[in-house]
C-alpha positions as CSV (number, residue, x, y, z in Angstrom):
1,M,0.0,0.0,0.0
2,E,1.3,3.4,-1.0
3,P,1.3,6.1,1.7
4,I,-0.2,8.8,-0.6
5,A,-1.3,8.5,-4.2
6,T,-2.3,11.3,-6.6
7,I,-5.4,10.7,-8.8
8,D,-5.7,12.7,-12.0
9,D,-7.8,10.2,-14.0
10,F,-11.3,11.7,-14.5
11,N,-12.9,8.2,-14.4
12,Q,-11.4,7.5,-11.0
13,I,-12.5,10.8,-9.7
14,K,-16.0,10.3,-11.0
15,I,-16.2,7.0,-9.0
16,L,-15.5,8.9,-5.8
17,T,-18.3,11.4,-6.3
18,D,-20.6,8.6,-5.0
19,V,-20.6,9.1,-1.2
20,R,-21.3,5.4,-0.6
21,R,-18.1,4.3,-2.5
22,L,-16.1,7.0,-0.8
23,A,-17.2,5.7,2.6
24,I,-16.1,2.2,1.6
25,L,-12.8,3.4,0.3
26,R,-12.0,5.4,3.5
27,L,-12.6,2.3,5.6
28,L,-10.3,0.3,3.3
29,M,-7.6,3.0,3.6
30,A,-7.5,2.2,7.4
31,G,-6.9,-1.5,6.8
32,P,-8.2,-4.7,5.2
33,F,-11.9,-5.6,5.4
34,T,-14.1,-8.4,4.2
35,L,-17.5,-7.8,2.6
36,S,-19.2,-8.9,5.9
37,Q,-17.0,-6.6,8.0
38,L,-17.7,-3.6,5.6
39,G,-21.4,-4.4,5.8
40,Q,-21.4,-4.4,9.6
41,A,-19.4,-1.1,9.7
42,L,-21.7,0.7,7.3
43,G,-25.0,-1.0,8.3
44,E,-25.5,-2.4,4.7
45,H,-26.1,-5.8,3.2
46,P,-23.0,-7.5,1.8
47,A,-24.6,-7.7,-1.7
48,W,-24.9,-3.8,-1.6
49,I,-21.2,-3.6,-0.6
50,R,-20.2,-6.1,-3.3
51,H,-21.7,-3.9,-6.0
52,H,-19.8,-0.8,-5.0
53,L,-16.6,-2.6,-4.1
54,K,-16.5,-4.1,-7.7
55,K,-16.7,-0.5,-9.1
56,L,-13.8,0.6,-6.8
57,E,-11.8,-2.5,-7.8
58,Q,-12.4,-1.8,-11.6
59,A,-11.2,1.7,-11.0
60,R,-7.9,0.3,-9.5
61,L,-8.7,2.1,-6.2
62,V,-8.9,-1.1,-4.1
63,E,-7.5,-4.5,-4.4
64,L,-7.8,-8.1,-3.0
65,V,-4.9,-8.5,-0.5
66,D,-5.6,-11.7,1.3
67,L,-7.7,-15.0,1.4
68,K,-8.4,-16.8,4.7
69,D,-10.3,-20.0,5.4
70,S,-12.8,-19.4,8.2
71,G,-14.6,-22.6,9.0
72,G,-14.8,-23.8,5.5
73,V,-15.7,-20.4,4.1
74,L,-13.1,-18.5,2.1
75,E,-13.0,-14.9,3.2
76,K,-11.7,-12.3,0.8
77,Y,-9.9,-9.2,2.3
78,Y,-9.8,-6.0,0.4
79,Q,-7.7,-2.9,1.0
80,A,-7.2,0.5,-0.7
81,G,-4.2,1.1,-2.8
82,A,-3.1,4.0,-0.7
83,R,-3.4,5.4,2.8
84,A,-4.5,8.8,1.4
85,L,-5.4,10.2,-1.9
86,I,-4.8,13.6,-3.6
87,L,-7.4,14.5,-6.3
88,N,-5.8,16.7,-8.9
89,K,-7.5,17.4,-12.3
90,V,-7.7,20.4,-14.5
91,I,-11.2,20.6,-16.1
92,L,-11.2,22.4,-19.4
93,P,-14.0,23.9,-21.5
94,A,-15.8,22.0,-24.3
95,S,-14.2,24.4,-26.8
96,Y,-10.7,23.4,-25.6
97,K,-8.3,22.4,-28.4
98,P,-5.1,20.5,-27.7
99,G,-3.1,23.5,-28.7
100,T,-4.6,25.8,-26.2
101,L,-2.1,26.7,-23.5
102,V,-2.8,26.4,-19.8
103,F,-0.8,28.7,-17.5
104,F,-0.4,28.4,-13.7
105,G,1.9,30.9,-12.1
106,S,2.6,34.4,-10.8
107,H,0.2,37.1,-11.8
108,D,1.4,39.5,-14.4
109,L,-0.4,42.4,-16.1
110,G,1.7,42.1,-19.3
111,L,0.9,38.5,-19.8
112,T,-2.8,39.3,-19.8
113,L,-2.2,41.8,-22.7
114,I,-0.2,39.2,-24.5
115,A,-3.0,36.6,-24.1
116,E,-5.6,39.0,-25.5
117,K,-3.4,39.7,-28.5
118,L,-2.8,36.0,-29.2
119,L,-6.5,35.3,-29.1
120,E,-7.1,38.2,-31.6
121,K,-4.2,37.3,-34.0
122,H,-4.0,33.5,-33.8
123,S,-7.4,32.5,-32.4
124,F,-6.1,30.4,-29.5
125,E,-6.5,30.9,-25.8
126,L,-4.0,31.2,-23.0
127,L,-6.0,30.0,-20.0
128,M,-4.5,31.6,-16.9
129,L,-4.7,30.8,-13.2
130,P,-2.7,33.1,-10.9
131,V,-1.5,30.8,-8.1
132,G,1.9,32.3,-7.3
133,S,5.4,31.5,-8.5
134,L,6.1,28.4,-6.5
135,D,2.7,26.8,-6.9
136,G,2.9,27.5,-10.7
137,L,6.2,25.8,-11.0
138,I,4.9,22.8,-9.1
139,A,1.8,22.6,-11.4
140,L,4.1,22.7,-14.4
141,R,6.2,19.9,-12.9
142,Q,3.1,17.8,-12.4
143,D,2.1,18.4,-16.0
144,H,-1.1,20.3,-15.2
145,A,0.1,23.3,-17.2
146,Q,2.2,23.9,-20.3
147,L,3.4,27.2,-19.1
148,S,4.3,28.9,-15.8
149,G,5.7,32.3,-14.7
150,C,7.8,33.3,-11.8
151,H,10.0,36.0,-10.3
152,I,11.8,34.4,-7.4
153,Y,15.0,36.0,-6.2
154,D,17.8,33.7,-4.9
155,P,19.9,35.7,-2.4
156,S,22.8,33.2,-2.4
157,S,23.4,33.6,-6.2
158,G,21.9,37.0,-6.8
159,Q,19.9,35.5,-9.7
160,Y,16.2,35.5,-10.4
161,N,14.4,32.2,-11.3
162,R,17.1,30.0,-12.7
163,P,18.3,28.5,-9.3
164,I,14.7,27.6,-8.2
165,V,13.9,26.1,-11.7
166,Q,17.2,24.0,-11.6
167,N,16.2,22.7,-8.2
168,L,12.6,21.8,-9.1
169,F,13.5,20.3,-12.6
170,P,16.8,18.5,-12.0
171,E,16.3,15.9,-14.7
172,V,14.1,17.9,-17.2
173,E,15.3,20.4,-19.8
174,T,13.5,23.7,-19.2
175,M,13.4,27.1,-20.9
176,L,13.3,30.5,-19.2
177,V,11.8,33.1,-21.4
178,T,12.0,36.7,-20.2
179,L,8.7,38.6,-20.3
180,A,10.0,41.8,-18.8
181,Q,12.0,43.5,-16.1
182,R,9.4,44.9,-13.6
183,T,9.5,47.6,-10.9
184,Q,8.0,46.7,-7.6
185,G,7.5,48.8,-4.5
186,L,5.1,50.2,-2.0
187,M,1.6,51.0,-3.2
188,V,0.1,53.7,-1.1
189,A,-2.8,56.2,-1.1
190,P,-2.3,59.3,-3.4
191,G,0.1,61.7,-1.7
192,N,1.3,59.0,0.7
193,P,-0.5,60.5,3.8
194,A,0.9,57.7,6.1
195,N,4.5,58.7,5.0
196,I,5.5,55.1,4.3
197,L,8.9,55.1,2.7
198,E,10.5,51.7,3.3
199,V,9.8,48.1,4.4
200,G,10.8,49.0,8.0
201,D,7.7,51.3,8.2
202,L,5.4,48.3,7.9
203,T,5.6,47.8,11.7
204,Q,4.3,51.2,12.6
205,D,1.1,51.2,14.5
206,H,-0.9,53.3,12.0
207,V,0.1,51.1,9.0
208,V,-2.0,48.2,7.7
209,L,-0.5,45.9,5.1
210,V,-2.4,43.9,2.4
211,N,-0.1,40.9,1.9
212,R,0.4,38.5,-1.1
213,N,-0.3,34.8,-1.0
214,R,2.2,32.3,0.3
215,G,4.5,31.0,-2.5
216,S,4.2,34.2,-4.6
217,G,7.5,35.9,-5.6
218,T,6.4,39.1,-3.9
219,R,5.5,37.4,-0.7
220,L,8.9,35.6,-0.7
221,W,10.6,39.0,-1.1
222,I,8.6,40.6,1.7
223,D,9.4,37.8,4.1
224,H,13.1,37.9,3.1
225,E,13.2,41.7,3.7
226,L,11.5,41.5,7.1
227,T,14.0,38.7,8.2
228,K,16.9,40.8,6.9
229,L,15.7,43.8,9.0
230,G,15.1,41.6,12.0
231,L,11.4,42.4,12.0
232,A,8.8,39.9,13.2
233,S,5.8,39.4,10.8
234,S,3.6,39.3,13.9
235,N,4.3,43.0,14.4
236,V,3.0,43.9,10.9
237,R,-0.7,44.6,11.0
238,G,-2.6,43.0,8.1
239,Y,0.2,40.5,7.5
240,D,-2.3,37.6,7.4
241,C,-4.6,39.4,4.9
242,Q,-3.6,37.7,1.6
243,V,-4.6,38.3,-2.0
244,K,-3.4,36.5,-5.2
245,T,-2.8,39.4,-7.6
246,H,-1.1,42.8,-7.8
247,T,-4.4,44.2,-9.0
248,E,-6.3,42.9,-5.9
249,A,-3.7,44.4,-3.6
250,A,-3.9,47.8,-5.3
251,Q,-7.7,47.7,-5.1
252,I,-7.7,47.1,-1.4
253,V,-5.3,50.1,-0.8
254,Q,-7.5,52.2,-3.2
255,Q,-10.6,51.3,-1.1
256,G,-8.9,52.3,2.1
257,K,-9.0,48.8,3.6
258,A,-5.2,48.8,3.9
259,T,-2.6,51.5,4.1
260,V,0.0,49.8,1.9
261,G,0.7,46.9,-0.4
262,V,3.9,45.6,-2.0
263,G,3.3,45.3,-5.8
264,L,3.9,46.4,-9.3
265,E,4.3,50.0,-10.3
266,A,1.9,49.2,-13.2
267,A,-0.8,48.0,-10.7
268,A,-0.4,51.1,-8.6
269,W,-0.6,53.4,-11.6
270,Q,-3.7,51.7,-12.9
271,A,-5.4,52.2,-9.6
272,G,-4.4,55.8,-9.3
273,L,-2.2,55.2,-6.2
274,G,1.1,56.6,-5.0
275,F,4.1,54.5,-5.5
276,I,7.6,54.2,-3.8
277,P,9.9,52.0,-5.9
278,L,12.0,49.5,-4.0
279,F,13.5,47.0,-6.5
280,K,13.6,45.8,-10.1
281,E,13.0,42.1,-10.8
282,C,13.0,39.7,-13.7
283,Y,9.7,38.0,-14.6
284,D,10.3,34.8,-16.7
285,L,7.9,32.4,-18.4
286,V,8.9,28.8,-17.7
287,L,8.2,25.8,-19.9
288,M,9.5,22.3,-20.4
289,S,11.4,21.9,-23.7
290,D,9.5,18.7,-24.6
291,H,6.2,20.6,-24.6
292,V,7.3,22.9,-27.4
293,E,6.9,20.6,-30.4
294,N,3.3,19.4,-29.7
295,T,1.8,22.7,-28.5
296,K,1.3,26.3,-29.7
297,L,4.2,27.5,-27.5
298,P,6.3,28.3,-30.6
299,I,3.7,30.9,-31.6
300,L,4.0,32.5,-28.1
301,L,7.8,32.4,-28.2
302,E,7.9,33.9,-31.7
303,F,5.4,36.7,-30.7
304,L,7.6,37.7,-27.8
305,Q,10.4,38.4,-30.2
306,T,8.3,41.1,-32.0
307,Q,8.1,44.8,-31.6
308,T,4.3,44.4,-31.2
309,A,4.9,42.4,-28.0
310,R,7.3,45.0,-26.7
311,T,4.9,47.9,-27.5
312,L,2.1,46.1,-25.6
313,L,4.3,45.7,-22.5
314,Q,5.6,49.2,-22.7
315,Q,2.0,50.4,-22.1
316,L,2.5,49.3,-18.5
317,K,4.4,51.7,-16.2
318,G,7.5,50.2,-14.7
319,Y,8.0,47.5,-17.4
320,D,11.4,47.3,-19.1
321,T,11.4,45.3,-22.3
322,E,15.1,45.4,-23.2
323,H,15.4,41.6,-22.6
324,T,11.9,40.6,-23.6
325,G,11.9,37.3,-25.5
326,Q,15.4,36.2,-24.5
327,I,15.7,32.5,-23.8
328,Q,17.8,30.6,-21.3
329,R,18.0,26.8,-21.4
330,V,18.3,25.2,-18.0
């Protein structure tokens, strides 16, 4: 029996939508049971149990593990294939075509513009879910997406993205494609009435932060800076208020629900906020090389080499396109 198994087969997931089969499976995760023992535990007739057990066995979720002679009666013992299950499946629309790209990764305003232009020019969709840099790379590693995006700084090497990708994909050839260099900083109310100038000001009593989700590149940067300054996150009001995108963070500051957020200059500008620049980062798209041939990734890569792509990105304040489209093989 495996300790934990991941299920990404839709037919197996469908079997578990029946609460009766799920109840049987959970018992069999705890240990071997016979039909009679399952019937007693669930208060059901063995024939009822047999019907659902057969479905679970056909779906390769349970298996026969032992046979015992009990007074001339051969008892069959069944057990689940794993002690725990992780259900993981991307459900795509009926209009989905194999060439459509699925993106999990860090939120980026420029990528949204690129996706709109690709739909207009090439009639294919880039389906995007902003989950943060780390979770996006994990989704790519698990083959739930063909494309990810990250901006993770590695203090030991002074590099963005390459070290974390090397660690997560040690045996897989990947490609880092620069989308843009982006300026991040403190997003504050117009005129900066709270007089917030640096990360150290986040611990002041009158300051309330809107934070980013765990695993996002921005959140990793915030935590690194607080640690470097010797500041405890428990002393930052609003530290546990998390949002998934730069746009959401800017909107919360705009609505007066927070005093400050760390985010993109472009997001602050779109929301009409004040902005104190803190650092410039590299935002890279990440893909596995063996995905390129059988997807529409070449169209995206070719488009990023064009002046049209750079012009789109230059609409966003704080976006530097000097290295847009450059590829590193990892």
